[in-house]
Backbone as CSV, one residue per row, in Angstrom:
resi,resn,N_x,N_y,N_z,CA_x,CA_y,CA_z,C_x,C_y,C_z
1,MET,-15.823,-149.684,7.977,-15.986,-148.468,8.730,-15.506,-147.302,7.856
2,THR,-16.325,-146.254,7.788,-15.968,-145.105,6.957,-14.878,-144.271,7.632
3,GLU,-14.225,-143.419,6.853,-13.198,-142.530,7.397,-13.798,-141.584,8.442
4,HIS,-15.018,-141.092,8.165,-15.690,-140.183,9.108,-15.895,-140.881,10.452
5,THR,-16.372,-142.129,10.408,-16.602,-142.889,11.638,-15.287,-143.134,12.371
6,LYS,-14.223,-143.466,11.638,-12.917,-143.675,12.267,-12.455,-142.415,12.992
7,ARG,-12.626,-141.249,12.329,-12.213,-139.990,12.963,-13.031,-139.710,14.221
8,LEU,-14.349,-139.967,14.160,-15.193,-139.767,15.335,-14.740,-140.650,16.491
9,LEU,-14.425,-141.898,16.175,-13.980,-142.822,17.224,-12.657,-142.387,17.834
10,ILE,-11.726,-141.930,17.016,-10.429,-141.469,17.531,-10.610,-140.269,18.447
11,VAL,-11.453,-139.302,18.025,-11.708,-138.114,18.853,-12.376,-138.528,20.157
12,ALA,-13.389,-139.391,20.063,-14.098,-139.829,21.271,-13.167,-140.569,22.221
13,LEU,-12.332,-141.455,21.696,-11.402,-142.184,22.552,-10.401,-141.244,23.217
14,GLY,-9.999,-140.202,22.504,-9.114,-139.199,23.085,-9.764,-138.498,24.268
15,PHE,-11.046,-138.125,24.119,-11.762,-137.486,25.224,-11.864,-138.439,26.405
16,LEU,-12.190,-139.704,26.109,-12.340,-140.680,27.187,-11.018,-140.909,27.902
17,ALA,-9.926,-140.976,27.154,-8.608,-141.181,27.747,-8.252,-140.022,28.676
18,LEU,-8.692,-138.832,28.334,-8.414,-137.660,29.163,-9.423,-137.507,30.297
19,GLY,-10.452,-138.384,30.301,-11.481,-138.292,31.332,-12.404,-137.106,31.136
20,GLN,-12.541,-136.639,29.909,-13.378,-135.482,29.627,-14.651,-135.907,28.925
21,VAL,-15.710,-135.134,29.149,-16.963,-135.335,28.444,-16.933,-134.465,27.201
22,PRO,-17.190,-135.031,26.018,-17.191,-134.205,24.818,-18.213,-133.085,24.924
23,ALA,-17.842,-131.892,24.554,-18.757,-130.751,24.574,-19.722,-130.881,23.409
24,LEU,-21.010,-130.838,23.696,-22.008,-130.943,22.653,-22.796,-129.642,22.518
25,ALA,-22.576,-128.681,23.403,-23.308,-127.428,23.330,-22.964,-126.709,22.032
26,GLN,-23.830,-125.850,21.616,-23.691,-125.072,20.388,-23.657,-125.977,19.162
27,GLU,-24.322,-127.091,19.253,-24.453,-128.021,18.135,-25.836,-127.857,17.516
28,VAL,-25.973,-128.348,16.323,-27.260,-128.379,15.654,-27.798,-129.802,15.727
29,ALA,-29.018,-129.931,16.227,-29.683,-131.225,16.249,-30.278,-131.447,14.863
30,ARG,-29.748,-132.444,14.177,-30.184,-132.752,12.819,-30.985,-134.051,12.836
31,PRO,-31.871,-134.261,11.875,-32.624,-135.514,11.852,-31.741,-136.759,11.824
32,ASP,-30.501,-136.621,11.328,-29.608,-137.783,11.243,-28.581,-137.856,12.361
33,GLY,-28.603,-136.912,13.313,-27.653,-137.011,14.408,-27.463,-135.731,15.185
34,TYR,-26.511,-135.818,16.120,-26.210,-134.699,17.007,-24.801,-134.912,17.544
35,GLY,-23.974,-133.884,17.471,-22.602,-134.018,17.948,-21.917,-135.173,17.250
36,PRO,-21.231,-136.051,18.008,-20.524,-137.181,17.387,-21.443,-138.349,17.032
37,LEU,-22.727,-138.247,17.370,-23.658,-139.352,17.152,-24.355,-139.245,15.806
38,ARG,-24.513,-140.391,15.139,-25.234,-140.472,13.875,-26.228,-141.619,13.974
39,ILE,-27.456,-141.348,13.562,-28.468,-142.392,13.546,-27.929,-143.562,12.720
40,GLY,-28.106,-144.781,13.245,-27.613,-145.978,12.566,-26.291,-146.485,13.108
41,MET,-25.639,-145.708,14.006,-24.406,-146.198,14.623,-24.719,-147.471,15.403
42,THR,-23.711,-148.325,15.535,-23.876,-149.526,16.352,-23.725,-149.149,17.829
43,GLN,-24.140,-150.053,18.703,-23.967,-149.844,20.147,-22.492,-149.607,20.464
44,GLU,-21.611,-150.346,19.816,-20.176,-150.203,20.061,-19.686,-148.803,19.666
45,GLN,-20.199,-148.260,18.574,-19.806,-146.920,18.145,-20.332,-145.851,19.106
46,VAL,-21.551,-146.022,19.590,-22.099,-145.089,20.585,-21.251,-145.150,21.854
47,ASP,-20.916,-146.377,22.294,-20.078,-146.556,23.485,-18.723,-145.873,23.302
48,ALA,-18.127,-146.026,22.126,-16.819,-145.422,21.863,-16.918,-143.896,21.860
49,ALA,-18.021,-143.373,21.373,-18.185,-141.921,21.277,-18.484,-141.283,22.631
50,LEU,-19.341,-141.930,23.453,-19.799,-141.275,24.682,-19.825,-142.174,25.908
51,GLY,-19.216,-143.320,25.846,-19.175,-144.192,27.022,-20.241,-145.263,26.977
52,ALA,-20.004,-146.323,27.719,-20.873,-147.497,27.710,-22.233,-147.213,28.331
53,ALA,-23.173,-148.046,27.934,-24.501,-148.006,28.536,-24.399,-148.490,29.972
54,PRO,-25.256,-147.973,30.854,-25.240,-148.469,32.231,-25.713,-149.923,32.276
55,PRO,-25.308,-150.676,33.310,-25.772,-152.070,33.405,-27.286,-152.098,33.597
56,HIS,-27.905,-153.143,33.076,-29.358,-153.261,33.176,-29.737,-154.533,33.902
57,GLU,-30.854,-154.453,34.598,-31.333,-155.568,35.391,-31.689,-156.769,34.513
58,TYR,-32.218,-156.504,33.335,-32.640,-157.576,32.434,-31.745,-157.589,31.202
59,PRO,-30.846,-158.571,31.069,-29.894,-158.597,29.949,-30.551,-158.538,28.570
60,ASP,-31.763,-159.080,28.415,-32.394,-159.066,27.097,-32.808,-157.658,26.672
61,GLU,-32.838,-156.689,27.606,-33.132,-155.300,27.246,-32.111,-154.784,26.241
62,ILE,-30.858,-155.192,26.396,-29.805,-154.724,25.504,-30.090,-155.179,24.072
63,GLU,-30.641,-156.363,23.907,-30.946,-156.859,22.566,-32.134,-156.111,21.961
64,ARG,-33.106,-155.745,22.768,-34.328,-155.144,22.265,-34.214,-153.642,22.163
65,CYS,-34.248,-152.945,23.282,-34.256,-151.486,23.254,-33.762,-150.906,24.576
66,LEU,-32.826,-149.975,24.464,-32.335,-149.230,25.616,-32.543,-147.744,25.348
67,TYR,-32.997,-147.027,26.356,-33.142,-145.570,26.267,-32.421,-145.035,27.494
68,TYR,-31.253,-144.412,27.298,-30.381,-144.128,28.427,-29.447,-142.954,28.132
69,ARG,-28.762,-142.509,29.178,-27.700,-141.507,29.043,-26.376,-142.250,29.053
70,PRO,-25.593,-142.141,27.951,-24.282,-142.787,27.944,-23.410,-142.270,29.100
71,ALA,-22.489,-143.099,29.530,-21.664,-142.818,30.711,-20.983,-141.454,30.687
72,ASN,-20.482,-141.016,29.537,-19.748,-139.750,29.472,-20.496,-138.654,28.728
73,ALA,-21.793,-138.812,28.614,-22.610,-137.806,27.924,-23.074,-136.744,28.915
74,PRO,-23.380,-135.549,28.422,-23.967,-134.533,29.298,-25.293,-135.041,29.871
75,GLU,-25.688,-134.508,31.013,-26.956,-134.895,31.648,-28.145,-134.669,30.722
76,SER,-28.005,-133.775,29.780,-29.111,-133.385,28.898,-29.299,-134.292,27.691
77,LEU,-28.537,-135.379,27.589,-28.573,-136.215,26.390,-29.006,-137.639,26.710
78,LEU,-29.975,-138.136,25.947,-30.399,-139.529,26.018,-30.304,-140.124,24.626
79,VAL,-30.005,-141.418,24.551,-29.989,-142.121,23.277,-30.891,-143.338,23.375
80,MET,-31.454,-143.738,22.232,-32.227,-144.967,22.145,-31.478,-145.899,21.203
81,VAL,-31.172,-147.091,21.697,-30.507,-148.097,20.889,-31.450,-149.295,20.820
82,GLU,-31.855,-149.633,19.589,-32.746,-150.768,19.378,-32.018,-151.820,18.547
83,ASP,-32.065,-153.042,19.029,-31.402,-154.145,18.334,-29.968,-153.791,17.960
84,GLY,-29.274,-153.091,18.865,-27.867,-152.773,18.682,-27.571,-151.577,17.795
85,MET,-28.610,-150.807,17.371,-28.412,-149.659,16.485,-29.027,-148.398,17.102
86,LEU,-28.336,-147.270,16.961,-28.838,-145.982,17.450,-30.031,-145.555,16.604
87,THR,-31.197,-145.383,17.255,-32.417,-145.039,16.522,-33.072,-143.743,16.985
88,ARG,-32.566,-143.122,18.035,-33.170,-141.865,18.482,-32.200,-141.159,19.402
89,ILE,-32.190,-139.825,19.308,-31.393,-138.984,20.196,-32.337,-137.951,20.799
90,THR,-32.269,-137.784,22.116,-33.097,-136.792,22.809,-32.182,-135.811,23.521
91,ILE,-32.452,-134.523,23.310,-31.712,-133.460,23.983,-32.717,-132.706,24.836
92,MET,-32.339,-132.433,26.089,-33.244,-131.794,27.035,-32.661,-130.482,27.538
93,GLY,-33.280,-129.377,27.199,-32.982,-128.079,27.791,-31.601,-127.500,27.603
94,GLU,-30.881,-127.839,26.554,-29.564,-127.235,26.292,-29.771,-125.879,25.627
95,PRO,-29.453,-124.777,26.287,-29.773,-123.458,25.728,-29.085,-123.118,24.422
96,ASP,-27.937,-123.720,24.133,-27.207,-123.374,22.918,-27.515,-124.292,21.734
97,VAL,-28.382,-125.268,21.907,-28.700,-126.206,20.835,-29.858,-125.658,20.003
98,THR,-29.751,-125.826,18.689,-30.848,-125.477,17.783,-31.118,-126.655,16.860
99,THR,-32.279,-126.629,16.224,-32.574,-127.610,15.182,-32.125,-127.026,13.851
100,VAL,-32.190,-127.817,12.795,-31.828,-127.314,11.475,-32.769,-126.197,11.033
101,ASP,-33.954,-126.125,11.620,-34.920,-125.073,11.308,-34.768,-123.850,12.218
102,GLY,-33.733,-123.847,13.064,-33.482,-122.698,13.936,-34.292,-122.683,15.219
103,ILE,-34.942,-123.775,15.562,-35.717,-123.857,16.803,-34.759,-124.107,17.951
104,LYS,-35.002,-123.410,19.079,-34.140,-123.604,20.248,-34.992,-123.809,21.491
105,PHE,-34.346,-124.275,22.538,-35.043,-124.496,23.796,-35.587,-123.182,24.335
106,GLY,-36.825,-123.231,24.850,-37.468,-122.042,25.380,-38.333,-121.319,24.368
107,ASP,-38.219,-121.650,23.073,-39.088,-121.019,22.074,-40.546,-121.297,22.414
108,GLU,-41.406,-120.336,22.107,-42.842,-120.502,22.363,-43.458,-121.357,21.267
109,ILE,-44.142,-122.408,21.685,-44.686,-123.372,20.738,-45.765,-122.754,19.862
110,GLU,-46.566,-121.828,20.375,-47.615,-121.205,19.561,-47.008,-120.452,18.383
111,GLN,-45.907,-119.779,18.614,-45.226,-119.082,17.518,-44.665,-120.080,16.500
112,LEU,-44.137,-121.183,16.988,-43.593,-122.207,16.089,-44.697,-122.880,15.283
113,LYS,-45.848,-123.125,15.921,-46.971,-123.719,15.198,-47.400,-122.814,14.051
114,ALA,-47.448,-121.526,14.292,-47.827,-120.577,13.235,-46.745,-120.513,12.158
115,ARG,-45.508,-120.439,12.579,-44.390,-120.318,11.638,-44.256,-121.532,10.722
116,PHE,-44.536,-122.736,11.253,-44.348,-123.968,10.491,-45.665,-124.679,10.177
117,SER,-46.763,-123.951,10.107,-48.083,-124.572,9.936,-48.185,-125.454,8.686
118,GLY,-47.517,-125.127,7.618,-47.574,-125.930,6.408,-46.528,-127.020,6.337
119,LYS,-45.633,-127.059,7.324,-44.499,-127.984,7.265,-44.486,-129.012,8.395
120,ALA,-45.088,-128.688,9.532,-45.009,-129.556,10.711,-46.398,-129.917,11.214
121,TYR,-46.475,-131.069,11.873,-47.737,-131.536,12.441,-47.728,-131.323,13.955
122,TRP,-48.800,-130.730,14.485,-48.958,-130.488,15.917,-49.848,-131.553,16.527
123,LYS,-49.433,-132.068,17.676,-50.215,-133.059,18.415,-50.178,-132.688,19.887
124,PRO,-51.336,-132.634,20.564,-51.342,-132.345,22.004,-50.535,-133.399,22.765
125,HIS,-49.995,-133.002,23.898,-49.186,-133.891,24.726,-50.035,-135.028,25.278
126,ALA,-49.431,-136.192,25.419,-50.146,-137.369,25.913,-50.487,-137.278,27.398
127,TYR,-49.689,-136.529,28.180,-49.887,-136.520,29.624,-50.040,-135.139,30.247
128,ALA,-49.605,-134.113,29.568,-49.667,-132.759,30.125,-50.751,-131.954,29.409
129,PRO,-51.354,-131.000,30.114,-52.407,-130.193,29.492,-51.826,-129.189,28.488
130,PRO,-52.683,-128.696,27.578,-52.235,-127.659,26.657,-51.707,-126.472,27.460
131,PRO,-50.694,-125.855,26.949,-50.178,-125.869,25.589,-49.072,-126.892,25.336
132,ALA,-48.913,-127.880,26.208,-47.894,-128.918,25.994,-48.248,-129.749,24.770
133,GLY,-47.219,-130.214,24.056,-47.473,-131.064,22.902,-46.220,-131.297,22.081
134,TYR,-46.438,-131.853,20.887,-45.349,-132.274,20.020,-45.518,-131.649,18.628
135,LEU,-44.467,-131.054,18.117,-44.448,-130.510,16.764,-43.450,-131.357,15.977
136,THR,-43.935,-132.066,14.948,-43.128,-133.045,14.223,-42.816,-132.578,12.807
137,PHE,-41.542,-132.642,12.442,-41.038,-132.280,11.121,-40.385,-133.502,10.502
138,TRP,-40.629,-133.736,9.221,-39.943,-134.811,8.509,-38.964,-134.206,7.526
139,MET,-37.836,-134.852,7.337,-36.758,-134.349,6.505,-37.210,-134.087,5.059
140,ASP,-38.185,-134.848,4.585,-38.662,-134.641,3.216,-39.588,-133.433,3.097
141,GLY,-39.902,-132.778,4.235,-40.708,-131.560,4.219,-42.202,-131.776,4.111
142,VAL,-42.661,-133.017,4.098,-44.088,-133.300,3.978,-44.732,-133.285,5.362
143,LYS,-45.828,-132.528,5.493,-46.581,-132.485,6.742,-47.479,-133.721,6.797
144,ARG,-47.395,-134.474,7.880,-48.188,-135.691,8.019,-49.102,-135.581,9.230
145,GLY,-50.149,-136.379,9.240,-51.142,-136.328,10.303,-50.789,-137.133,11.522
146,ASP,-51.825,-137.475,12.283,-51.689,-138.113,13.585,-51.311,-139.592,13.513
147,GLU,-51.535,-140.245,12.395,-51.234,-141.657,12.298,-49.720,-141.885,12.349
148,PHE,-49.300,-142.955,13.029,-47.866,-143.248,13.164,-47.254,-143.420,11.780
149,TYR,-46.246,-142.629,11.494,-45.566,-142.657,10.203,-44.342,-143.549,10.343
150,ASP,-44.202,-144.541,9.460,-43.129,-145.516,9.630,-42.451,-145.883,8.314
151,ALA,-42.221,-144.900,7.455,-41.565,-145.183,6.183,-40.098,-145.515,6.406
152,GLN,-39.618,-146.534,5.717,-38.207,-146.918,5.825,-37.331,-145.765,5.331
153,GLY,-36.314,-145.447,6.098,-35.389,-144.386,5.732,-35.842,-142.990,6.127
154,ALA,-37.054,-142.855,6.673,-37.556,-141.538,7.078,-36.772,-141.019,8.281
155,LEU,-36.460,-139.727,8.266,-35.788,-139.071,9.383,-36.526,-137.783,9.696
156,GLY,-36.569,-137.433,10.966,-37.279,-136.222,11.343,-36.856,-135.679,12.683
157,THR,-37.607,-134.667,13.109,-37.375,-133.983,14.381,-38.717,-133.754,15.063
158,VAL,-38.756,-134.004,16.365,-39.912,-133.641,17.178,-39.428,-132.649,18.214
159,VAL,-40.101,-131.490,18.278,-39.851,-130.571,19.376,-41.029,-130.724,20.318
160,GLU,-40.724,-130.951,21.577,-41.750,-131.214,22.591,-41.860,-130.014,23.508
161,ALA,-43.073,-129.496,23.620,-43.333,-128.332,24.472,-43.824,-128.784,25.835
162,ASP,-43.414,-128.059,26.864,-43.848,-128.352,28.229,-45.195,-127.695,28.514
163,ASP,-45.660,-127.792,29.765,-46.976,-127.249,30.101,-47.020,-125.722,30.120
164,GLU,-45.874,-125.075,29.924,-45.842,-123.616,29.780,-45.802,-123.215,28.302
165,GLY,-45.819,-124.212,27.413,-45.830,-123.936,25.989,-44.482,-123.557,25.409
166,ARG,-43.426,-124.018,26.050,-42.069,-123.724,25.572,-41.331,-125.022,25.233
167,VAL,-40.464,-124.956,24.227,-39.710,-126.137,23.815,-38.826,-126.600,24.971
168,ALA,-39.006,-127.867,25.361,-38.260,-128.443,26.476,-37.411,-129.647,26.051
169,TYR,-37.792,-130.306,24.955,-37.088,-131.488,24.459,-37.006,-131.419,22.940
170,ILE,-35.924,-131.966,22.403,-35.778,-132.154,20.963,-35.416,-133.616,20.759
171,HIS,-36.183,-134.293,19.893,-35.931,-135.693,19.554,-35.606,-135.757,18.068
172,VAL,-34.528,-136.433,17.692,-34.166,-136.574,16.282,-33.949,-138.041,15.950
173,GLY,-34.258,-138.382,14.684,-34.029,-139.738,14.216,-35.125,-140.227,13.301
174,PRO,-35.237,-141.555,13.170,-36.266,-142.159,12.327,-37.624,-142.116,13.039
175,PRO,-38.631,-142.822,12.560,-39.964,-142.731,13.150,-40.071,-142.978,14.655
176,ARG,-39.028,-143.487,15.298,-39.052,-143.668,16.764,-39.203,-142.331,17.482
177,ILE,-38.959,-141.221,16.790,-39.146,-139.910,17.416,-40.601,-139.685,17.806
178,GLN,-41.504,-140.504,17.268,-42.919,-140.390,17.587,-43.293,-141.102,18.878
179,TYR,-42.400,-141.946,19.420,-42.687,-142.639,20.676,-42.853,-141.605,21.782
180,ILE,-43.779,-141.865,22.697,-43.975,-140.916,23.793,-43.482,-141.436,25.134
181,GLU,-43.165,-142.719,25.215,-42.651,-143.299,26.461,-41.411,-144.117,26.193
182,GLY,-40.288,-143.449,26.067,-39.041,-144.174,25.837,-39.115,-145.054,24.616
183,CYS,-39.058,-146.367,24.820,-39.024,-147.328,23.714,-40.412,-147.701,23.176
184,SER,-41.428,-146.961,23.530,-42.764,-147.288,23.005,-43.613,-146.043,22.833
């Protein structure tokens, strides 16, 4: 365990001991993490940072994939844990959160599409009518098309626009950020 991870665990345990939820507002959502969470953390590290996963009806779900709000996380935060490792973080509607590119909740997607036309890929939403959709950025700065991108070690950000064309969700992590229905 690295020194950074040890410090995160000590801080998280302190918050839990006090019965407090760690404040995550005014954080930057990065392709590799958000607040005390880092992509690649184990389930135990996520639990230590923000509380245990809720019980599930099917025990084998824990082995495969869970997409949930940790017990002590803000209502606006979801995590995806696959095979015991943190693989995606979703933030919903936190007004003080930005991405590394300065995108925040409520931004107009049409302006973002124009601003990042050479850097991000736009895809219409799977279930909502335009202007809803997904704007995907990869950490290496390469704009990629509609085909599912699954390079090992790839990290990115998806900003998801609602049916009013405003950023409503931010997803960070490896290629799982391309999933449109939780774990798929």
